[in-house]
C-alpha positions in Angstrom: 14.2 -5.3 11.0 10.9 -3.6 10.9 10.2 -0.6 8.7 7.4 2.0 8.9 5.5 2.6 5.7 3.9 5.9 4.5 0.5 4.4 4.1 -1.1 7.6 2.7 1.4 7.8 -0.1 1.1 4.1 -0.8 -2.7 4.4 -1.0 -2.5 7.3 -3.4 0.0 5.5 -5.6 -2.1 2.3 -5.6 -5.2 4.3 -6.6 -3.2 5.9 -9.4 -1.9 2.5 -10.4 -5.3 0.9 -10.7 -7.0 4.1 -11.9 -4.8 4.2 -14.9 -6.1 0.8 -15.9 -9.7 2.1 -15.9 -8.8 4.3 -18.9 -7.3 1.3 -20.6 -10.7 -0.4 -20.5 -10.2 -2.8 -17.7 -13.7 -3.4 -16.2 -12.2 -4.6 -12.9 -9.9 -1.6 -12.4 -12.7 0.6 -11.0 -13.5 -1.9 -8.3 -9.8 -2.1 -7.4 -9.7 1.7 -7.0 -12.6 1.6 -4.6 -11.0 -1.3 -2.7 -7.8 0.7 -2.3 -9.7 3.7 -1.0 -11.3 1.5 1.7 -8.4 -0.8 2.4 -6.8 -1.1 5.8 -3.0 -0.3 6.0 -2.3 -4.0 6.2 -4.4 -4.7 3.1 -2.6 -2.0 1.2 0.8 -3.5 2.1 -0.3 -7.0 1.1 -1.7 -5.7 -2.2 1.5 -3.8 -3.0 3.5 -6.9 -2.2 1.4 -9.0 -4.5 1.8 -6.5 -7.3 5.6 -6.6 -6.9 5.8 -3.0 -5.7 9.0 -2.1 -3.8 7.8 -1.1 -0.4 11.2 0.3 0.6 10.4 3.4 -1.5 7.6 4.1 1.0 9.7 3.6 4.1 9.6 6.5 6.6 13.2 7.7 7.2 14.6 7.1 10.7 11.6 5.1 11.8 11.6 3.7 15.3 10.8 0.1 16.2 7.0 -0.4 16.3 5.2 -1.4 19.4 3.1 -4.1 17.7 4.1 -6.9 15.4 1.5 -7.5 12.7 3.5 -10.3 11.2 3.9 -8.9 7.7 7.3 -7.3 8.1 6.2 -3.8 7.4 4.6 -1.4 9.9 2.0 1.1 8.5 2.1 4.7 9.4 -1.2 6.4 10.0 
C-alpha cells in the first residue's frame, strides 16, 4: 500500500526538529536546517525515516494510488 505524505508539513517539522538543536549548542544543527530547507521530498522522507519519525502522522487522508513508484514506500505530496 502506498501513502501520500504532506511534504510541506514534514519539512516544517524537520526544520523545527533540527532548529531546536541549534539552541542547544549543536554546531551541526544549523547545517541540517539548511539541508532540510533544500531537500527534495524523497530526501525528507529518508531523513525522517532515519530519525525514527512516524511518517503515518504525515499521511494525506483518502490518498489515491500514485502514478509513479519511487521505491521508498511513501509518496510525497507537492
